[in-house]
DRENPA-3360 file (N, C-alpha, C; in nm, 2 decimals, always signed):
BEGIN
1 = XXXXXXXX = -6.86/+6.57/-1.62/-6.85/+6.43/-1.62/-6.74/+6.38/-1.71 ~ -6.72/+6.44/-1.83/-6.61/+6.40/-1.92/-6.48/+6.42/-1.85 ~ -6.46/+6.53/-1.78/-6.34/+6.56/-1.71/-6.31/+6.45/-1.60 ~ -6.42/+6.41/-1.53/-6.40/+6.30/-1.43/-6.36/+6.17/-1.49 ~ -6.41/+6.14/-1.61/-6.38/+6.01/-1.67/-6.23/+6.02/-1.72 ~ -6.19/+6.13/-1.77/-6.05/+6.14/-1.81/-5.95/+6.13/-1.69 ~ -5.99/+6.20/-1.58/-5.90/+6.19/-1.46/-5.90/+6.05/-1.41 ~ -6.01/+5.98/-1.41/-6.02/+5.84/-1.36/-5.94/+5.75/-1.44;
9 = XXXXXXXX = -5.94/+5.77/-1.58/-5.87/+5.69/-1.67/-5.72/+5.71/-1.64 ~ -5.68/+5.84/-1.63/-5.54/+5.88/-1.60/-5.49/+5.81/-1.47 ~ -5.57/+5.82/-1.37/-5.53/+5.77/-1.24/-5.51/+5.62/-1.24 ~ -5.60/+5.55/-1.32/-5.59/+5.40/-1.33/-5.46/+5.37/-1.40 ~ -5.43/+5.44/-1.51/-5.31/+5.41/-1.59/-5.19/+5.44/-1.51 ~ -5.19/+5.55/-1.43/-5.08/+5.58/-1.34/-5.06/+5.48/-1.24 ~ -5.17/+5.43/-1.18/-5.16/+5.33/-1.07/-5.09/+5.20/-1.13 ~ -5.14/+5.16/-1.25/-5.09/+5.04/-1.31/-4.94/+5.05/-1.33;
17 = XXXXXXXX = -4.89/+5.17/-1.38/-4.75/+5.19/-1.41/-4.67/+5.19/-1.29 ~ -4.72/+5.24/-1.18/-4.65/+5.25/-1.05/-4.66/+5.13/-0.96 ~ -4.74/+5.03/-1.01/-4.77/+4.92/-0.92/-4.65/+4.85/-0.87 ~ -4.55/+4.83/-0.95/-4.43/+4.76/-0.91/-4.31/+4.85/-0.89 ~ -4.33/+4.98/-0.86/-4.22/+5.07/-0.84/-4.14/+5.03/-0.71 ~ -4.01/+5.03/-0.72/-3.92/+4.99/-0.61/-3.95/+4.85/-0.56 ~ -4.01/+4.77/-0.64/-4.03/+4.63/-0.60/-4.15/+4.61/-0.51 ~ -4.22/+4.71/-0.47/-4.34/+4.69/-0.38/-4.44/+4.60/-0.45;
25 = XXXXXXXX = -4.48/+4.50/-0.37/-4.58/+4.41/-0.42/-4.53/+4.29/-0.50 ~ -4.40/+4.29/-0.52/-4.34/+4.18/-0.60/-4.29/+4.07/-0.51 ~ -4.34/+3.95/-0.53/-4.31/+3.84/-0.44/-4.20/+3.75/-0.50 ~ -4.18/+3.75/-0.63/-4.07/+3.67/-0.69/-3.94/+3.73/-0.66 ~ -3.84/+3.65/-0.60/-3.71/+3.70/-0.57/-3.64/+3.75/-0.69 ~ -3.66/+3.67/-0.80/-3.59/+3.71/-0.93/-3.64/+3.85/-0.98 ~ -3.77/+3.87/-0.98/-3.83/+3.99/-1.03/-3.79/+4.11/-0.93 ~ -3.80/+4.08/-0.80/-3.77/+4.19/-0.71/-3.62/+4.24/-0.72;
33 = XXXXXXXX = -3.53/+4.14/-0.73/-3.39/+4.17/-0.75/-3.36/+4.25/-0.87 ~ -3.43/+4.21/-0.98/-3.41/+4.27/-1.11/-3.46/+4.42/-1.11 ~ -3.58/+4.44/-1.05/-3.64/+4.57/-1.05/-3.55/+4.66/-0.96 ~ -3.51/+4.62/-0.84/-3.45/+4.71/-0.75/-3.30/+4.73/-0.77 ~ -3.23/+4.63/-0.83/-3.09/+4.64/-0.84/-3.04/+4.66/-0.99 ~ -3.13/+4.65/-1.08/-3.09/+4.67/-1.22/-3.18/+4.78/-1.29 ~ -3.31/+4.75/-1.30/-3.39/+4.85/-1.37/-3.39/+4.98/-1.30 ~ -3.40/+4.99/-1.17/-3.41/+5.12/-1.10/-3.28/+5.16/-1.04;
41 = XXXXXXXX = -3.17/+5.09/-1.08/-3.04/+5.13/-1.03/-3.00/+5.27/-1.08 ~ -2.94/+5.35/-1.00/-2.90/+5.49/-1.05/-2.75/+5.51/-1.04 ~ -2.68/+5.41/-1.01/-2.53/+5.42/-1.00/-2.48/+5.46/-1.14 ~ -2.38/+5.54/-1.14/-2.32/+5.59/-1.27/-2.19/+5.51/-1.29 ~ -2.20/+5.41/-1.38/-2.08/+5.33/-1.42/-1.98/+5.42/-1.50 ~ -1.85/+5.39/-1.48/-1.75/+5.47/-1.55/-1.76/+5.45/-1.70 ~ -1.81/+5.34/-1.74/-1.82/+5.32/-1.89/-1.92/+5.42/-1.95 ~ -2.02/+5.47/-1.88/-2.11/+5.56/-1.94/-2.04/+5.69/-2.00;
49 = XXXXXXXX = -1.95/+5.74/-1.92/-1.87/+5.86/-1.96/-1.78/+5.83/-2.08 ~ -1.72/+5.71/-2.08/-1.63/+5.67/-2.18/-1.70/+5.66/-2.32 ~ -1.82/+5.59/-2.31/-1.90/+5.57/-2.43/-1.95/+5.71/-2.49 ~ -2.00/+5.80/-2.40/-2.05/+5.92/-2.44/-1.94/+6.01/-2.51 ~ -1.82/+6.01/-2.45/-1.71/+6.09/-2.50/-1.67/+6.03/-2.64 ~ -1.67/+5.90/-2.65/-1.64/+5.84/-2.78/-1.75/+5.87/-2.89 ~ -1.87/+5.87/-2.85/-1.98/+5.90/-2.94/-1.97/+6.05/-2.99 ~ -1.94/+6.14/-2.90/-1.92/+6.28/-2.93/-1.82/+6.30/-3.04;
57 = XXXXXXXX = -1.72/+6.21/-3.04/-1.61/+6.23/-3.13/-1.64/+6.16/-3.27 ~ -1.70/+6.04/-3.26/-1.72/+5.96/-3.38/-1.85/+5.97/-3.45 ~ -1.96/+6.00/-3.37/-2.09/+5.99/-3.42/-2.16/+6.12/-3.43 ~ -2.18/+6.19/-3.32/-2.26/+6.31/-3.32/-2.22/+6.42/-3.42 ~ -2.10/+6.44/-3.44/-2.06/+6.55/-3.54/-2.11/+6.53/-3.68 ~ -2.13/+6.40/-3.72/-2.17/+6.37/-3.85/-2.32/+6.35/-3.87 ~ -2.40/+6.38/-3.76/-2.54/+6.35/-3.77/-2.62/+6.48/-3.79 ~ -2.70/+6.48/-3.89/-2.79/+6.60/-3.91/-2.91/+6.59/-3.82;
65 = XXXXXXXX = -3.01/+6.68/-3.84/-3.12/+6.68/-3.75/-3.21/+6.55/-3.76 ~ -3.22/+6.50/-3.89/-3.30/+6.38/-3.91/-3.23/+6.26/-3.84 ~ -3.10/+6.25/-3.85/-3.04/+6.14/-3.78/-3.04/+6.16/-3.63 ~ -3.03/+6.28/-3.58/-3.04/+6.30/-3.44/-3.18/+6.26/-3.38 ~ -3.28/+6.28/-3.46/-3.41/+6.24/-3.41/-3.42/+6.09/-3.40 ~ -3.35/+6.02/-3.49/-3.35/+5.87/-3.48/-3.27/+5.83/-3.36 ~ -3.16/+5.90/-3.33/-3.07/+5.87/-3.22/-3.15/+5.89/-3.09 ~ -3.24/+5.99/-3.08/-3.31/+6.01/-2.96/-3.40/+5.90/-2.92;
73 = XXXXXXXX = -3.44/+5.81/-3.02/-3.52/+5.70/-2.99/-3.45/+5.60/-2.90 ~ -3.32/+5.60/-2.90/-3.24/+5.52/-2.82/-3.16/+5.60/-2.72 ~ -3.24/+5.68/-2.63/-3.18/+5.77/-2.54/-3.10/+5.70/-2.43 ~ -3.02/+5.79/-2.36/-2.93/+5.73/-2.25/-3.00/+5.64/-2.15 ~ -3.12/+5.68/-2.11/-3.19/+5.60/-2.01/-3.21/+5.46/-2.06 ~ -3.24/+5.44/-2.19/-3.25/+5.30/-2.24/-3.12/+5.23/-2.26 ~ -3.02/+5.30/-2.31/-2.89/+5.24/-2.34/-2.82/+5.20/-2.21 ~ -2.84/+5.28/-2.11/-2.78/+5.25/-1.98/-2.84/+5.13/-1.92;
81 = XXXXXXXX = -2.97/+5.12/-1.94/-3.04/+4.99/-1.89/-2.99/+4.87/-1.96 ~ -2.97/+4.88/-2.09/-2.91/+4.77/-2.17/-2.77/+4.73/-2.11 ~ -2.69/+4.83/-2.08/-2.56/+4.81/-2.02/-2.58/+4.73/-1.89 ~ -2.67/+4.77/-1.80/-2.69/+4.71/-1.67/-2.75/+4.56/-1.69 ~ -2.84/+4.54/-1.78/-2.89/+4.41/-1.81/-2.78/+4.31/-1.85 ~ -2.70/+4.36/-1.94/-2.59/+4.27/-1.99/-2.49/+4.25/-1.87 ~ -2.46/+4.35/-1.80/-2.38/+4.34/-1.68/-2.43/+4.24/-1.58 ~ -2.56/+4.24/-1.56/-2.63/+4.15/-1.47/-2.63/+4.00/-1.51;
89 = XXXXXXXX = -2.66/+3.98/-1.64/-2.68/+3.84/-1.69/-2.55/+3.78/-1.75 ~ -2.46/+3.86/-1.78/-2.33/+3.82/-1.84/-2.34/+3.72/-1.95 ~ -2.42/+3.76/-2.06/-2.43/+3.67/-2.17/-2.30/+3.65/-2.25 ~ -2.29/+3.54/-2.31/-2.17/+3.51/-2.39/-2.20/+3.55/-2.54 ~ -2.32/+3.56/-2.57/-2.36/+3.59/-2.71/-2.47/+3.70/-2.71 ~ -2.46/+3.80/-2.80/-2.56/+3.90/-2.81/-2.60/+3.92/-2.95 ~ -2.73/+3.93/-2.98/-2.79/+3.95/-3.11/-2.87/+4.08/-3.11 ~ -2.84/+4.17/-3.21/-2.91/+4.29/-3.22/-2.98/+4.30/-3.35;
97 = XXXXXXXX = -3.11/+4.31/-3.36/-3.18/+4.32/-3.48/-3.22/+4.46/-3.51 ~ -3.15/+4.52/-3.61/-3.16/+4.66/-3.63/-3.05/+4.73/-3.54 ~ -3.02/+4.86/-3.57/-2.92/+4.93/-3.49/-2.97/+5.07/-3.46 ~ -2.91/+5.13/-3.37/-2.93/+5.27/-3.34/-2.80/+5.35/-3.36 ~ -2.76/+5.34/-3.49/-2.63/+5.40/-3.53/-2.51/+5.35/-3.45 ~ -2.52/+5.23/-3.39/-2.42/+5.17/-3.32/-2.41/+5.21/-3.17 ~ -2.51/+5.29/-3.13/-2.51/+5.34/-2.99/-2.54/+5.23/-2.89 ~ -2.65/+5.16/-2.92/-2.69/+5.05/-2.83/-2.59/+4.94/-2.83;
105 = XXXXXXXX = -2.53/+4.92/-2.95/-2.43/+4.81/-2.97/-2.31/+4.83/-2.87 ~ -2.27/+4.96/-2.86/-2.15/+4.99/-2.77/-2.19/+4.97/-2.63 ~ -2.31/+5.01/-2.59/-2.35/+5.00/-2.45/-2.36/+4.85/-2.41 ~ -2.41/+4.77/-2.50/-2.42/+4.63/-2.46/-2.28/+4.56/-2.47 ~ -2.19/+4.61/-2.54/-2.06/+4.55/-2.55/-1.97/+4.59/-2.44 ~ -1.99/+4.70/-2.37/-1.90/+4.75/-2.27/-1.88/+4.67/-2.15 ~ -1.99/+4.60/-2.09/-1.96/+4.53/-1.97/-1.87/+4.41/-1.99 ~ -1.88/+4.34/-2.10/-1.80/+4.22/-2.13/-1.75/+4.23/-2.27;
113 = XXXXXXXX = -1.63/+4.28/-2.29/-1.58/+4.31/-2.43/-1.55/+4.18/-2.50 ~ -1.55/+4.06/-2.43/-1.52/+3.94/-2.50/-1.64/+3.87/-2.55 ~ -1.76/+3.93/-2.53/-1.88/+3.87/-2.58/-1.89/+3.86/-2.73 ~ -1.95/+3.76/-2.78/-1.97/+3.75/-2.93/-2.10/+3.82/-2.96 ~ -2.09/+3.92/-3.04/-2.20/+4.01/-3.06/-2.22/+4.03/-3.21 ~ -2.35/+4.01/-3.26/-2.38/+4.03/-3.40/-2.50/+4.13/-3.41 ~ -2.48/+4.22/-3.51/-2.59/+4.32/-3.54/-2.63/+4.29/-3.68 ~ -2.76/+4.30/-3.71/-2.81/+4.28/-3.84/-2.89/+4.41/-3.88;
121 = XXXXXXXX = -2.84/+4.48/-3.98/-2.90/+4.61/-4.02/-2.92/+4.62/-4.17 ~ -3.05/+4.63/-4.22/-3.07/+4.64/-4.36/-3.05/+4.77/-4.43 ~ -3.06/+4.88/-4.34/-3.05/+5.01/-4.40/-2.90/+5.05/-4.43 ~ -2.87/+5.07/-4.55/-2.73/+5.09/-4.59/-2.67/+5.21/-4.52 ~ -2.74/+5.32/-4.51/-2.68/+5.44/-4.45/-2.65/+5.41/-4.30 ~ -2.75/+5.36/-4.23/-2.73/+5.33/-4.09/-2.62/+5.23/-4.07 ~ -2.62/+5.13/-4.15/-2.51/+5.03/-4.14/-2.37/+5.09/-4.16 ~ -2.36/+5.18/-4.25/-2.23/+5.24/-4.28/-2.18/+5.32/-4.16;
129 = XXXXXXXX = -2.27/+5.40/-4.10/-2.24/+5.48/-3.98/-2.21/+5.39/-3.86 ~ -2.29/+5.29/-3.84/-2.27/+5.20/-3.73/-2.14/+5.13/-3.74 ~ -2.10/+5.09/-3.86/-1.97/+5.02/-3.87/-1.85/+5.11/-3.83 ~ -1.87/+5.24/-3.86/-1.76/+5.34/-3.82/-1.76/+5.35/-3.67 ~ -1.88/+5.35/-3.61/-1.89/+5.37/-3.46/-1.83/+5.25/-3.39 ~ -1.86/+5.13/-3.44/-1.82/+5.01/-3.37/-1.68/+4.95/-3.41 ~ -1.61/+5.02/-3.50/-1.49/+4.96/-3.56/-1.38/+4.92/-3.47 ~ -1.38/+4.99/-3.35/-1.28/+4.95/-3.25/-1.32/+4.84/-3.16;
137 = XXXXXXXX = -1.43/+4.78/-3.18/-1.48/+4.68/-3.10/-1.48/+4.54/-3.17 ~ -1.52/+4.44/-3.11/-1.53/+4.31/-3.17/-1.67/+4.27/-3.22 ~ -1.75/+4.38/-3.24/-1.89/+4.36/-3.28/-1.89/+4.33/-3.43 ~ -1.97/+4.23/-3.47/-1.99/+4.20/-3.61/-2.12/+4.26/-3.66 ~ -2.11/+4.33/-3.77/-2.24/+4.39/-3.83/-2.26/+4.33/-3.97 ~ -2.38/+4.28/-4.00/-2.41/+4.23/-4.13/-2.53/+4.31/-4.18 ~ -2.53/+4.32/-4.31/-2.64/+4.38/-4.38/-2.74/+4.27/-4.42 ~ -2.86/+4.28/-4.38/-2.95/+4.17/-4.41/-3.10/+4.22/-4.39;
145 = XXXXXXXX = -3.19/+4.17/-4.46/-3.33/+4.20/-4.45/-3.39/+4.14/-4.32 ~ -3.47/+4.22/-4.26/-3.54/+4.17/-4.13/-3.62/+4.04/-4.16 ~ -3.68/+4.03/-4.28/-3.77/+3.92/-4.31/-3.69/+3.80/-4.36 ~ -3.56/+3.81/-4.37/-3.48/+3.70/-4.42/-3.34/+3.70/-4.35 ~ -3.34/+3.67/-4.22/-3.22/+3.68/-4.14/-3.12/+3.57/-4.18 ~ -2.99/+3.61/-4.17/-2.88/+3.51/-4.22/-2.87/+3.40/-4.12 ~ -2.93/+3.28/-4.15/-2.93/+3.17/-4.06/-2.79/+3.11/-4.03 ~ -2.70/+3.12/-4.13/-2.56/+3.07/-4.11/-2.49/+3.15/-4.00;
153 = XXXXXXXX = -2.51/+3.28/-4.00/-2.45/+3.37/-3.89/-2.52/+3.34/-3.76 ~ -2.65/+3.32/-3.75/-2.71/+3.28/-3.63/-2.67/+3.15/-3.58 ~ -2.64/+3.06/-3.66/-2.60/+2.92/-3.62/-2.46/+2.94/-3.56 ~ -2.37/+3.02/-3.61/-2.24/+3.04/-3.54/-2.25/+3.11/-3.41 ~ -2.36/+3.18/-3.39/-2.38/+3.25/-3.26/-2.45/+3.16/-3.16 ~ -2.51/+3.05/-3.21/-2.59/+2.96/-3.13/-2.51/+2.90/-3.01 ~ -2.57/+2.91/-2.88/-2.70/+2.96/-2.85/-2.69/+3.11/-2.82 ~ -2.80/+3.18/-2.86/-2.81/+3.33/-2.84/-2.87/+3.35/-2.70;
161 = XXXXXXXX = -2.79/+3.42/-2.62/-2.83/+3.44/-2.48/-2.90/+3.58/-2.45 ~ -2.87/+3.68/-2.53/-2.93/+3.81/-2.51/-2.96/+3.87/-2.65 ~ -3.08/+3.92/-2.66/-3.13/+3.98/-2.79/-3.19/+4.12/-2.76 ~ -3.16/+4.21/-2.86/-3.22/+4.34/-2.86/-3.29/+4.35/-3.00 ~ -3.42/+4.38/-2.99/-3.50/+4.40/-3.12/-3.55/+4.54/-3.12 ~ -3.51/+4.62/-3.23/-3.56/+4.76/-3.24/-3.69/+4.76/-3.30 ~ -3.80/+4.75/-3.22/-3.93/+4.75/-3.27/-3.98/+4.88/-3.32 ~ -3.90/+4.99/-3.30/-3.94/+5.12/-3.35/-3.93/+5.13/-3.50;
169 = XXXXXXXX = -3.86/+5.03/-3.56/-3.84/+5.02/-3.70/-3.97/+4.97/-3.76 ~ -4.04/+5.05/-3.84/-4.17/+5.01/-3.89/-4.17/+4.89/-3.99 ~ -4.06/+4.87/-4.05/-4.05/+4.76/-4.15/-4.02/+4.63/-4.09 ~ -4.01/+4.62/-3.96/-3.98/+4.50/-3.89/-4.10/+4.44/-3.82 ~ -4.12/+4.31/-3.84/-4.22/+4.23/-3.77/-4.16/+4.16/-3.65 ~ -4.18/+4.21/-3.53/-4.11/+4.15/-3.42/-4.15/+4.01/-3.40 ~ -4.28/+3.98/-3.41/-4.32/+3.84/-3.39/-4.26/+3.75/-3.49 ~ -4.25/+3.79/-3.62/-4.18/+3.71/-3.72/-4.04/+3.69/-3.69;
177 = XXXXXXXX = -3.97/+3.80/-3.65/-3.83/+3.79/-3.62/-3.80/+3.70/-3.50 ~ -3.88/+3.71/-3.40/-3.87/+3.62/-3.28/-3.89/+3.48/-3.32 ~ -3.98/+3.45/-3.41/-4.01/+3.32/-3.45/-3.89/+3.26/-3.53 ~ -3.82/+3.35/-3.60/-3.70/+3.30/-3.68/-3.58/+3.27/-3.59 ~ -3.56/+3.35/-3.48/-3.45/+3.33/-3.40/-3.47/+3.23/-3.28 ~ -3.60/+3.19/-3.26/-3.64/+3.11/-3.15/-3.56/+2.98/-3.14 ~ -3.53/+2.91/-3.26/-3.45/+2.78/-3.25/-3.31/+2.80/-3.20 ~ -3.26/+2.93/-3.20/-3.12/+2.96/-3.16/-3.11/+3.01/-3.02;
185 = XXXXXXXX = -3.22/+3.04/-2.96/-3.22/+3.10/-2.83/-3.17/+3.00/-2.72 ~ -3.10/+3.05/-2.63/-3.06/+2.98/-2.51/-3.18/+2.94/-2.42 ~ -3.17/+2.83/-2.35/-3.28/+2.80/-2.26/-3.31/+2.91/-2.16 ~ -3.22/+2.99/-2.13/-3.24/+3.11/-2.04/-3.20/+3.24/-2.11 ~ -3.27/+3.26/-2.22/-3.24/+3.38/-2.30/-3.32/+3.50/-2.24 ~ -3.26/+3.62/-2.27/-3.32/+3.75/-2.23/-3.34/+3.82/-2.36 ~ -3.47/+3.86/-2.39/-3.50/+3.94/-2.51/-3.56/+4.07/-2.47 ~ -3.49/+4.18/-2.52/-3.53/+4.31/-2.50/-3.59/+4.37/-2.63;
193 = XXXXXXXX = -3.71/+4.43/-2.62/-3.78/+4.48/-2.73/-3.80/+4.63/-2.71 ~ -3.74/+4.71/-2.79/-3.75/+4.86/-2.78/-3.86/+4.91/-2.88 ~ -3.95/+4.99/-2.82/-4.05/+5.05/-2.91/-4.19/+4.98/-2.91 ~ -4.22/+4.92/-2.79/-4.34/+4.84/-2.79/-4.47/+4.92/-2.79 ~ -4.45/+5.06/-2.77/-4.57/+5.15/-2.77/-4.55/+5.25/-2.88 ~ -4.48/+5.21/-2.99/-4.47/+5.31/-3.10/-4.61/+5.34/-3.16 ~ -4.69/+5.24/-3.17/-4.83/+5.25/-3.22/-4.92/+5.14/-3.17 ~ -5.04/+5.14/-3.21/-5.14/+5.04/-3.16/-5.10/+4.90/-3.20;
201 = XXXXXXXX = -5.04/+4.89/-3.32/-5.00/+4.76/-3.38/-4.89/+4.70/-3.29 ~ -4.79/+4.78/-3.25/-4.69/+4.74/-3.17/-4.74/+4.70/-3.03 ~ -4.83/+4.77/-2.98/-4.89/+4.74/-2.84/-4.96/+4.60/-2.85 ~ -5.03/+4.58/-2.95/-5.10/+4.45/-2.97/-5.00/+4.34/-2.99 ~ -4.89/+4.37/-3.06/-4.79/+4.27/-3.09/-4.72/+4.23/-2.96 ~ -4.70/+4.33/-2.87/-4.63/+4.31/-2.74/-4.71/+4.21/-2.66 ~ -4.84/+4.23/-2.65/-4.93/+4.15/-2.57/-4.92/+4.00/-2.62 ~ -4.91/+3.98/-2.75/-4.90/+3.85/-2.81/-4.77/+3.79/-2.77;
209 = XXXXXXXX = -4.66/+3.87/-2.77/-4.53/+3.82/-2.75/-4.51/+3.77/-2.60 ~ -4.59/+3.83/-2.51/-4.58/+3.78/-2.37/-4.63/+3.64/-2.35 ~ -4.70/+3.59/-2.45/-4.75/+3.45/-2.45/-4.67/+3.36/-2.54 ~ -4.56/+3.41/-2.59/-4.47/+3.34/-2.68/-4.42/+3.21/-2.61 ~ -4.41/+3.10/-2.68/-4.37/+2.97/-2.62/-4.24/+2.99/-2.54 ~ -4.23/+2.94/-2.42/-4.12/+2.93/-2.33/-4.09/+3.06/-2.26 ~ -4.17/+3.17/-2.29/-4.15/+3.29/-2.21/-4.22/+3.27/-2.08 ~ -4.14/+3.30/-1.97/-4.20/+3.28/-1.84/-4.23/+3.41/-1.77;
217 = XXXXXXXX = -4.13/+3.51/-1.78/-4.15/+3.64/-1.71/-4.15/+3.75/-1.82 ~ -4.24/+3.84/-1.81/-4.25/+3.95/-1.90/-4.25/+4.08/-1.82 ~ -4.18/+4.18/-1.86/-4.18/+4.31/-1.79/-4.21/+4.42/-1.89 ~ -4.31/+4.50/-1.86/-4.35/+4.62/-1.94/-4.29/+4.74/-1.88 ~ -4.19/+4.80/-1.94/-4.13/+4.92/-1.89/-4.18/+5.05/-1.96 ~ -4.29/+5.04/-2.02/-4.36/+5.14/-2.10/-4.32/+5.13/-2.25 ~ -4.20/+5.18/-2.28/-4.16/+5.17/-2.42/-4.07/+5.06/-2.45 ~ -4.02/+4.99/-2.35/-3.93/+4.88/-2.36/-4.00/+4.76/-2.30;
225 = XXXXXXXX = -3.98/+4.64/-2.36/-4.04/+4.52/-2.30/-3.93/+4.42/-2.28 ~ -3.93/+4.35/-2.17/-3.83/+4.24/-2.14/-3.90/+4.11/-2.14 ~ -3.85/+4.01/-2.21/-3.90/+3.87/-2.21/-3.79/+3.78/-2.16 ~ -3.82/+3.70/-2.06/-3.73/+3.61/-2.00/-3.77/+3.46/-2.03 ~ -3.68/+3.39/-2.09/-3.71/+3.25/-2.12/-3.64/+3.16/-2.01 ~ -3.68/+3.17/-1.89/-3.62/+3.10/-1.78/-3.72/+2.99/-1.73 ~ -3.69/+2.87/-1.76/-3.79/+2.76/-1.74/-3.82/+2.74/-1.59 ~ -3.73/+2.78/-1.50/-3.75/+2.75/-1.36/-3.84/+2.86/-1.29;
233 = XXXXXXXX = -3.88/+2.96/-1.37/-3.96/+3.07/-1.31/-4.11/+3.05/-1.35 ~ -4.19/+3.09/-1.26/-4.34/+3.09/-1.29/-4.37/+3.20/-1.39 ~ -4.47/+3.17/-1.47/-4.52/+3.27/-1.57/-4.58/+3.39/-1.49 ~ -4.52/+3.51/-1.52/-4.56/+3.63/-1.45/-4.55/+3.75/-1.55 ~ -4.64/+3.85/-1.53/-4.63/+3.97/-1.61/-4.63/+4.09/-1.52 ~ -4.53/+4.18/-1.54/-4.51/+4.29/-1.45/-4.52/+4.42/-1.53 ~ -4.58/+4.52/-1.48/-4.57/+4.66/-1.53/-4.48/+4.74/-1.44 ~ -4.37/+4.78/-1.48/-4.27/+4.84/-1.39/-4.25/+4.99/-1.43;
241 = XX = -4.24/+5.07/-1.33/-4.21/+5.21/-1.35/-4.06/+5.22/-1.39 ~ -4.04/+5.30/-1.50/-3.91/+5.31/-1.55/-3.89/+5.45/-1.61;
% end
C-alpha cells in the first residue's frame, strides 16, 4: 500500500509538471508563444559559445571547488533561458539582485549590449570576482545589502523592465526585495526568480509572490519562477516543463 501511495504521488507530481509541455492545453496566445518559442526553444545562439569561451578564460580558472558548486546553481540551462527571455522582451533596463559570479549578468547583457544593467551584490568576494568578469561590458555592479537597496541607483534605472532575483541566497527575502523595487517596475515588467524550490520557505514564498499586486501571469519552471506584470493579460498560473 505504501508503494502504491508513493507511485500515485509521483505520477500526480509528474502530470502537473508536464501539463503544459510544448504548449498543450494552453489557450493564452501570450503563454503559448512564450512556452513554445522561448522556454522550450533549443536553438543554439552564437552568443552561447562566445560567453562560455570568455568564462573559461576569465572565471573558471580562478574558482575552487566551493565556488564551482555555487556556479552550478546558475547552470547553462538557466542562463541560456535568461538570454532568450531578454532577447524576446528586449528590455531597456535590467536589475539583478545578487549575482552568480557575473555569469547570469553576461548572458542577460548579450542580446542587447546597450541595455542599462545594474547588479547589487553584498558579498565582497563574489562582487570582486563578478566585477572582473563583467569589466568589458557596460554592466554596473554595486555593493549593497539586500535589505537596504540603493534607492538612488534604482531611481536612475527607473522604470525597471526586467529583474532577476537570486532566491538561492539564504540571506535574501524575495518578498521584501520585490516590495522595495515595486515602485520602480515598468507597467509591463518581467521578474525572474531563481531558486524557488531551494527549501520549503522558498516554496511558500513563491506561492505568495504569484498573488503579488499587479502580477497577472506566473510560470513555475520548477526551480525558476517567472512573474509578468502585464495589465492586459488575465491572471493565470502555469506549471511548465523545463
